[in-house]
N, C-alpha and C positions, 0 to 999 in steps of 0.2 A: 443592504443587506446581503448576507452574505447567496450565493446561486445555489440551490439543489445539486447536491454529486451527479445524479444525472441529465440536468442539463450542461453541470460544466464538463463530462463527459463526451457530451453530444456535440459541444460547440468544439470541445479540441479537436475532434474526429473531423468535423466537418471545414476546421480549420486546414486541418493536416491534408485535404482533399481524401479521404480514404472513405472507404463503404464503411458500411456495419460489416457486412461479410469480412471485410479483409481483418478490421480491426478483431473481429472475436477471431478468427484463424491467428492472427500475431498471441493473441492472450489466450489460447487454450480454451476458449469459452465457446456455445452453442451461439448464431446469432440471434437467437430465442431468449437465451439469458442475457445477453447485450442490450439488446431491443426494450428488454424488462429493467432493466438498471436504468437505460437513459429516459424512459417514460417515466418511471417512479411506481411503476406496476409491481415492481420489486422493493416490498418498503427498507427493507433490513437486509442487502447483497452482505454476502459473507467476506470478511478484512481479503482472502485468497481472491477473489474474483474482483475486487476493484483493483489492490493489485496488480492484478493480473493486467486488468485494462487499463490501467494509468501505464502501466511500463510500456503493453504497445502504442501508446501513444507518446512515451517520452515525455511522462509527466512526473514526478515528483509526488510522492504521498503527503511529503509536508506541505506543497505550494495546493495540493487538491485538499486536505486538511482543512488550509487558512482559507481556501477559495474566495477570497477578499481580492480585489483588484487593487494594486497598489496605489490609485489614486483615490481608491473610497476612504470614508471615514472609516475609523476599526467598527465594524459591526460585534453587536454581542454573535458568541459563537452560538450557532445552532446545536441543538441536540447532536444530531447528524456526524457535523463537523466534531463535536466535543468527542463525539465515540469514537472517531477513527483516531485523533490526538492521543486516547488513553488508551486504543489499541498499539499506536505506535510507539510509546512512550514503555508498554510493558513487553513490547519486542524486544526495544533495547535493553530493557532489563533482561531478559531471557539470553539475550546473546552474549551480554558482560559476564553473566550466571556460566553459560556456557565454557568462555573462554576461562574462568578461574578454574571450573571443573578441569577443562582439558589441562594446563597448567600444574594442576593438585595431582592428573590423574600421571602426568607424564612426571612429576616427580616422583610417588610410590613408587612406580615402573622402574626407574633409578634406583632409588633406594633398593628395593628387592633384586636389582642387577638386572634387568628385565631391556635393558638399553641406556642409550645418553637424553636427557630431557632435551637436548637441543636438536635431536631430528625429529 
């Protein structure tokens, strides 16, 4: 069974030998916010907070969302890991859309004589 998000964060922090305060500082979170995430007191932490905590611990969001150990049988994803995976997929789509919009904007500016699209 996948581990709860907070437990994964806490284990990663402890394995890295970092204090809660240090990880919170690196993540740009308050120690209280991180503590609530680790203990599960914050049932639905914001995506940005999770991403910041994961980055501070050098954990990829994909690994965090999967949350199963490689030697475990494939568990049914929990609703929280599904939500994280869905959020990651949305962010990837937005990123792709942003690249497309940027390219279209560059081409439009070039067509109007306002610059080279390669700039």
